[in-house]
DSSP file (Angstrom, degrees, kcal/mol; ACC not computed):
  #  RESIDUE AA STRUCTURE BP1 BP2  ACC     N-H-->O    O-->H-N    N-H-->O    O-->H-N    TCO  KAPPA ALPHA  PHI   PSI    X-CA   Y-CA   Z-CA
    1    1 A M              0   0    0      0, 0.0     2,-0.1     0, 0.0     0, 0.0   0.000 360.0 360.0 360.0 135.4  -12.3 -134.5   32.0
    2    2 A M        -     0   0    0      1,-0.1     2,-0.0     0, 0.0     0, 0.0  -0.424 360.0-107.2 -71.9 142.2  -14.0 -132.0   34.4
    3    3 A S        -     0   0    0     -2,-0.1     2,-0.5     1,-0.1    -1,-0.1  -0.327  29.6-119.8 -67.6 151.2  -17.8 -131.5   34.0
    4    4 A K        -     0   0    0     -2,-0.0     2,-0.5     2,-0.0    -1,-0.1  -0.823  25.2-164.9 -96.1 127.7  -19.1 -128.3   32.5
    5    5 A V        -     0   0    0     -2,-0.5     2,-0.5     2,-0.0     0, 0.0  -0.967   2.6-168.4-116.0 124.3  -21.4 -126.2   34.8
    6    6 A K        -     0   0    0     -2,-0.5     2,-0.7     0, 0.0    -2,-0.0  -0.954  18.1-137.6-114.6 128.3  -23.4 -123.4   33.2
    7    7 A I        -     0   0    0     -2,-0.5     3,-0.1     1,-0.2    -2,-0.0  -0.761  18.2-173.1 -84.3 113.9  -25.2 -120.8   35.3
    8    8 A L        +     0   0    0     -2,-0.7     2,-0.3     1,-0.2    -1,-0.2   0.826  66.5   6.9 -81.2 -33.0  -28.6 -120.4   33.8
    9    9 A K  S    S-     0   0    0      3,-0.0    -1,-0.2     0, 0.0     3,-0.1  -0.983  84.2 -96.1-145.4 153.5  -29.8 -117.5   35.9
   10   10 A N        -     0   0    0     -2,-0.3    -2,-0.0     1,-0.1     0, 0.0  -0.412  56.8 -91.7 -63.5 146.6  -28.3 -115.2   38.5
   11   11 A P        -     0   0    0      0, 0.0     2,-0.4     0, 0.0    -1,-0.1  -0.306  45.4-157.1 -58.7 145.0  -29.0 -116.3   42.1
   12   12 A E        -     0   0    0     -3,-0.1     2,-0.4     0, 0.0    -3,-0.0  -0.986  18.7-116.3-129.9 138.8  -32.1 -114.8   43.5
   13   13 A E        +     0   0    0     -2,-0.4     3,-0.1     1,-0.2     0, 0.0  -0.562  30.4 176.8 -72.2 128.1  -33.1 -114.3   47.1
   14   14 A V        -     0   0    0      1,-0.4     2,-0.3    -2,-0.4    -1,-0.2   0.776  68.5  -4.4-100.3 -37.1  -36.1 -116.3   48.0
   15   15 A Y        -     0   0    0      2,-0.0    -1,-0.4    23,-0.0     2,-0.3  -0.976  63.6-169.8-156.2 142.5  -36.4 -115.6   51.7
   16   16 A F        -     0   0    0     -2,-0.3    23,-1.4    -3,-0.1     2,-0.3  -0.965   3.6-174.2-135.1 156.5  -34.3 -113.6   54.1
   17   17 A K  E     +A   38   0A   0     -2,-0.3     2,-0.4    21,-0.2    21,-0.2  -0.955   4.2 178.6-150.0 130.7  -34.2 -113.2   57.9
   18   18 A T  E     -A   37   0A   0     19,-3.2    19,-3.1    -2,-0.3     2,-0.5  -0.997   8.9-166.6-132.5 136.0  -32.1 -110.9   60.0
   19   19 A I  E     -A   36   0A   0     -2,-0.4     2,-0.4    17,-0.2    17,-0.2  -0.990  10.3-173.4-122.8 123.4  -32.1 -110.5   63.8
   20   20 A T  E     -A   35   0A   0     15,-2.9    15,-3.3    -2,-0.5     2,-0.6  -0.962  12.2-150.9-120.3 132.0  -30.2 -107.5   65.2
   21   21 A L  E     -A   34   0A   0     -2,-0.4     2,-0.5    13,-0.2    13,-0.2  -0.903  11.0-161.4-104.2 122.9  -29.7 -106.9   68.9
   22   22 A Y  E     -A   33   0A   0     11,-3.2    11,-2.5    -2,-0.6     2,-0.7  -0.901   6.1-155.5-105.9 129.2  -29.4 -103.2   69.9
   23   23 A H  E     +A   32   0A   0     -2,-0.5     2,-0.3     9,-0.2     9,-0.2  -0.916  27.5 172.2-102.8 110.2  -27.9 -102.3   73.3
   24   24 A L  E     -A   31   0A   0      7,-3.0     7,-2.8    -2,-0.7     2,-0.4  -0.823  29.2-154.7-119.0 155.4  -29.3  -98.9   74.3
   25   25 A E  E     -A   30   0A   0     -2,-0.3     2,-0.5     5,-0.2     5,-0.2  -0.984  16.3-174.3-126.3 120.6  -29.1  -96.7   77.4
   26   26 A I  E >  S-A   29   0A   0      3,-3.1     3,-2.0    -2,-0.4    -2,-0.0  -0.961  72.3 -23.2-121.4 116.7  -32.1  -94.4   77.7
   27   27 A D  T 3  S-     0   0    0     -2,-0.5    -1,-0.2     1,-0.3     3,-0.1   0.875 129.2 -49.0  47.7  43.2  -32.0  -91.8   80.6
   28   28 A G  T 3  S+     0   0    0      1,-0.2     2,-0.4    -3,-0.0    -1,-0.3   0.407 116.6 112.5  84.2  -2.1  -29.6  -94.1   82.4
   29   29 A K  E <   -A   26   0A   0     -3,-2.0    -3,-3.1     2,-0.0    -1,-0.2  -0.885  64.9-127.0-107.9 134.0  -31.6  -97.3   82.0
   30   30 A E  E     -A   25   0A   0     -2,-0.4     2,-0.4    -5,-0.2    -5,-0.2  -0.537  26.4-175.6 -79.6 143.3  -30.4 -100.1   79.9
   31   31 A L  E     -A   24   0A   0     -7,-2.8    -7,-3.0    -2,-0.2     2,-0.6  -0.986  14.2-158.0-140.9 126.9  -32.6 -101.5   77.1
   32   32 A L  E     -AB  23  47A   0     15,-0.6    15,-2.1    -2,-0.4     2,-0.5  -0.932  14.4-167.3-104.8 120.7  -32.0 -104.5   74.9
   33   33 A V  E     -AB  22  46A   0    -11,-2.5   -11,-3.2    -2,-0.6     2,-0.7  -0.933   8.7-156.9-113.0 126.0  -34.0 -104.3   71.7
   34   34 A N  E     -AB  21  45A   0     11,-3.0    11,-2.3    -2,-0.5     2,-0.7  -0.904  10.1-166.9-102.6 113.1  -34.3 -107.4   69.5
   35   35 A Y  E     -AB  20  44A   0    -15,-3.3   -15,-2.9    -2,-0.7     2,-0.5  -0.902   4.7-172.2-107.8 114.5  -35.2 -106.3   65.9
   36   36 A E  E     +AB  19  43A   0      7,-2.8     7,-2.4    -2,-0.7     2,-0.4  -0.915   6.3 175.7-111.4 126.2  -36.3 -109.2   63.7
   37   37 A Q  E     +AB  18  42A   0    -19,-3.1   -19,-3.2    -2,-0.5     2,-0.2  -0.994   6.4 155.4-133.3 133.6  -36.8 -108.6   60.0
   38   38 A D  E >   -AB  17  41A   0      3,-3.1     3,-1.7    -2,-0.4   -21,-0.2  -0.799  61.1 -75.4-141.2-173.3  -37.7 -111.1   57.3
   39   39 A S  T 3  S+     0   0    0    -23,-1.4   -22,-0.1     1,-0.3     3,-0.1   0.686 128.0  53.0 -61.6 -17.5  -39.3 -111.3   53.9
   40   40 A N  T 3  S-     0   0    0      1,-0.3     2,-0.3     0, 0.0    -1,-0.3   0.524 121.7 -82.4 -97.0  -7.2  -42.7 -110.9   55.6
   41   41 A G  E <   -B   38   0A   0     -3,-1.7    -3,-3.1     2,-0.0     2,-0.3  -0.973  50.7 -70.0 142.1-157.2  -42.0 -107.8   57.7
   42   42 A S  E     -B   37   0A   0     -2,-0.3     2,-0.3    -5,-0.2    -5,-0.2  -0.923  28.2-167.0-139.5 162.6  -40.4 -106.8   61.0
   43   43 A E  E     -B   36   0A   0     -7,-2.4    -7,-2.8    -2,-0.3     2,-0.4  -0.989  11.5-145.4-151.9 140.1  -41.0 -107.1   64.7
   44   44 A I  E     +B   35   0A   0     -2,-0.3     2,-0.3    -9,-0.2    -9,-0.2  -0.901  22.4 170.4-107.0 135.2  -39.5 -105.5   67.8
   45   45 A S  E     -B   34   0A   0    -11,-2.3   -11,-3.0    -2,-0.4     2,-0.4  -0.907  22.4-133.0-134.6 169.0  -39.1 -107.4   71.0
   46   46 A Y  E     -BC  33  53A   0      7,-3.4     7,-3.2    -2,-0.3     2,-0.8  -0.931   7.8-137.4-124.5 143.2  -37.3 -106.6   74.3
   47   47 A I  E     +BC  32  52A   0    -15,-2.1   -15,-0.6    -2,-0.4     2,-0.5  -0.897  31.0 173.5-102.6 111.1  -35.0 -108.6   76.4
   48   48 A I  E >   - C   0  51A   0      3,-2.8     3,-1.5    -2,-0.8    -2,-0.0  -0.977  69.7 -14.1-122.5 120.8  -36.0 -108.0   80.0
   49   49 A D  T 3  S-     0   0    0     -2,-0.5    -1,-0.2     1,-0.3     3,-0.1   0.907 128.4 -55.6  51.7  46.2  -34.3 -110.1   82.8
   50   50 A D  T 3  S+     0   0    0      1,-0.2     2,-0.4    -3,-0.1    -1,-0.3   0.629 118.6 110.7  64.1  16.7  -33.0 -112.5   80.1
   51   51 A E  E <  S-C   48   0A   0     -3,-1.5    -3,-2.8     2,-0.0     2,-0.4  -0.937  70.5-120.9-119.5 143.6  -36.5 -113.1   78.8
   52   52 A I  E     -C   47   0A   0     -2,-0.4     2,-0.4    -5,-0.2    -5,-0.2  -0.710  34.2-178.6 -84.0 130.4  -37.9 -112.0   75.4
   53   53 A S  E     -C   46   0A   0     -7,-3.2    -7,-3.4    -2,-0.4    -2,-0.0  -0.987  29.5-158.5-130.0 139.1  -41.0 -109.8   75.7
   54   54 A H  S    S+     0   0    0     -2,-0.4   -10,-0.1    -9,-0.2    -1,-0.1   0.474  81.4  78.9 -90.8  -3.1  -43.1 -108.3   73.0
   55   55 A T  S    S-     0   0    0     -9,-0.1    -9,-0.1     1,-0.0     3,-0.1  -0.912  85.3-126.0-104.8 127.3  -44.3 -105.7   75.5
   56   56 A P        -     0   0    0      0, 0.0    -2,-0.1     0, 0.0     5,-0.1  -0.288  37.7 -87.8 -67.8 156.8  -41.9 -102.8   76.2
   57   57 A P    >   -     0   0    0      0, 0.0     3,-1.5     0, 0.0     4,-0.5  -0.340  38.9-116.6 -61.0 148.3  -40.9 -102.0   79.8
   58   58 A E  G >  S+     0   0    0      1,-0.3     3,-1.5     2,-0.2     4,-0.3   0.870 111.3  61.4 -56.3 -41.1  -43.4  -99.7   81.5
   59   59 A W  G >  S+     0   0    0      1,-0.3     3,-1.2     2,-0.2    -1,-0.3   0.733  89.8  71.4 -61.3 -22.0  -40.8  -96.9   82.0
   60   60 A L  G X  S+     0   0    0     -3,-1.5     3,-1.2     1,-0.3    -1,-0.3   0.804  87.8  61.9 -66.8 -28.8  -40.3  -96.7   78.2
   61   61 A S  G <  S+     0   0    0     -3,-1.5    -1,-0.3    -4,-0.5    -2,-0.2   0.676  99.3  57.2 -70.9 -15.5  -43.7  -95.0   77.8
   62   62 A E  G <  S+     0   0    0     -3,-1.2     2,-0.2    -4,-0.3    -1,-0.2   0.490  82.5 108.6 -91.8  -4.2  -42.6  -92.1   79.9
   63   63 A I    <   -     0   0    0     -3,-1.2     2,-0.7    -4,-0.3    -3,-0.0  -0.545  64.8-137.2 -80.9 137.1  -39.5  -91.2   77.8
   64   64 A D        +     0   0    0     -2,-0.2     3,-0.1     1,-0.1     6,-0.1  -0.842  21.5 178.4 -94.8 113.3  -39.6  -88.0   75.7
   65   65 A F        -     0   0    0     -2,-0.7     3,-0.2     1,-0.4    -1,-0.1   0.199  57.6 -83.9 -98.7  14.8  -38.2  -88.7   72.2
   66   66 A G    >   -     0   0    0      1,-0.1     3,-1.7     2,-0.1    -1,-0.4  -0.164  50.2 -67.1 104.7 163.2  -38.9  -85.1   71.1
   67   67 A D  G >  S+     0   0    0      1,-0.3     3,-1.4     2,-0.2     4,-0.3   0.811 125.3  64.1 -56.5 -34.2  -41.8  -83.1   69.7
   68   68 A E  G 3  S+     0   0    0      1,-0.3    -1,-0.3    -3,-0.2     3,-0.2   0.773 111.9  35.8 -62.8 -25.6  -41.8  -85.1   66.5
   69   69 A Y  G X  S+     0   0    0     -3,-1.7     3,-1.8     1,-0.1    -1,-0.3   0.132  78.5 118.0-115.0  19.2  -42.7  -88.2   68.4
   70   70 A I  T <  S+     0   0    0     -3,-1.4    -1,-0.1     1,-0.3    -2,-0.1   0.824  86.6  35.7 -59.6 -33.2  -45.0  -86.7   71.1
   71   71 A D  T 3  S+     0   0    0     -4,-0.3    -1,-0.3    -3,-0.2     2,-0.2   0.206 113.5  73.7-103.3  15.2  -48.0  -88.8   69.8
   72   72 A Y  S <  S-     0   0    0     -3,-1.8     2,-0.2     1,-0.1    -3,-0.1  -0.653  75.4-111.1-123.6 177.7  -46.0  -91.8   68.9
   73   73 A S     >  -     0   0    0     -2,-0.2     4,-1.8     1,-0.1     3,-0.4  -0.479  35.0 -97.6-105.2 174.1  -44.3  -94.7   70.6
   74   74 A F  H  > S+     0   0    0      1,-0.2     4,-3.4     2,-0.2     5,-0.2   0.889 122.3  60.7 -54.5 -41.2  -40.7  -95.8   71.1
   75   75 A E  H  > S+     0   0    0      1,-0.2     4,-2.4     2,-0.2    -1,-0.2   0.866 103.2  49.7 -59.4 -37.4  -41.2  -98.2   68.2
   76   76 A D  H  > S+     0   0    0     -3,-0.4     4,-1.5     2,-0.2    -1,-0.2   0.939 114.3  44.2 -65.4 -47.1  -41.9  -95.3   65.9
   77   77 A W  H  X S+     0   0    0     -4,-1.8     4,-1.8     1,-0.2     3,-0.3   0.946 114.7  49.6 -60.6 -48.7  -38.8  -93.4   67.0
   78   78 A F  H  X S+     0   0    0     -4,-3.4     4,-2.3     1,-0.2    -2,-0.2   0.892 107.1  54.0 -60.2 -42.5  -36.7  -96.5   66.8
   79   79 A D  H  < S+     0   0    0     -4,-2.4     4,-0.3    -5,-0.2    -1,-0.2   0.857 110.8  47.6 -61.4 -34.8  -37.9  -97.4   63.3
   80   80 A D  H  < S+     0   0    0     -4,-1.5    -1,-0.2    -3,-0.3    -2,-0.2   0.843 124.4  27.9 -74.0 -33.9  -36.9  -94.0   62.1
   81   81 A V  H >X S+     0   0    0     -4,-1.8     3,-2.0     1,-0.1     4,-0.7   0.540  87.6  97.9-109.0  -7.7  -33.4  -93.9   63.7
   82   82 A R  G >< S+     0   0    0     -4,-2.3     3,-0.6     1,-0.3    -1,-0.1   0.795  83.4  55.0 -59.1 -30.3  -32.3  -97.5   63.9
   83   83 A H  G 34 S+     0   0    0     -4,-0.3    -1,-0.3     1,-0.2    -2,-0.1   0.705 109.7  48.3 -73.1 -18.4  -30.2  -97.3   60.7
   84   84 A E  G <4 S+     0   0    0     -3,-2.0    -1,-0.2    -4,-0.1     2,-0.2   0.524  80.9 118.6 -98.8  -7.5  -28.3  -94.4   62.1
   85   85 A L    <<  +     0   0    0     -4,-0.7     2,-0.3    -3,-0.6    -3,-0.0  -0.430  37.9 177.1 -69.9 127.9  -27.4  -95.8   65.5
   86   86 A K    >   -     0   0    0     -2,-0.2     3,-2.0     0, 0.0    -2,-0.0  -0.960  38.9 -89.1-130.0 147.6  -23.7  -96.1   66.2
   87   87 A E  T 3  S+     0   0    0     -2,-0.3     3,-0.1     1,-0.3     0, 0.0  -0.280 112.8  14.5 -56.2 133.8  -21.8  -97.2   69.3
   88   88 A G  T 3  S+     0   0    0      1,-0.3    -1,-0.3    -3,-0.0     2,-0.1   0.258  91.5 138.9  85.6 -12.2  -21.1  -94.4   71.6
   89   89 A Q    <   -     0   0    0     -3,-2.0     2,-0.5     1,-0.0    -1,-0.3  -0.388  39.7-154.4 -66.4 139.6  -23.5  -92.0   69.9
   90   90 A I        -     0   0    0     -3,-0.1     2,-0.7    -2,-0.1    -1,-0.0  -0.980   6.3-167.6-118.6 122.6  -25.6  -89.8   72.2
   91   91 A N        +     0   0    0     -2,-0.5    -2,-0.0     1,-0.1     0, 0.0  -0.873  31.9 139.5-111.3  97.6  -28.9  -88.6   70.8
   92   92 A D              0   0    0     -2,-0.7    -1,-0.1     1,-0.1   -26,-0.0   0.033 360.0 360.0-128.2  26.9  -30.2  -85.9   73.2
   93   93 A E              0   0    0    -28,-0.1    -1,-0.1    -3,-0.0   -28,-0.0   0.442 360.0 360.0 -95.8 360.0  -31.7  -83.4   70.8
């Protein structure tokens, strides 16, 4: 006779971790952004010359992401738009 299994509670997430790699081209320059998110928060790093760096490339600070982000960094812009990014999309407004 087969054993009886009773589910006492619905499964619950105890900890999660997701790492997403974004391939971007900004003003003709390629940028690989590694977005790591877990139960404790999130972190952005950059893949530069096949190495992970927590410091963005220097040229990124010169990019204009629009009036809304004039006093902010790439990370602020990226955090706002990362859920909307789709392959082939061009954001030049």
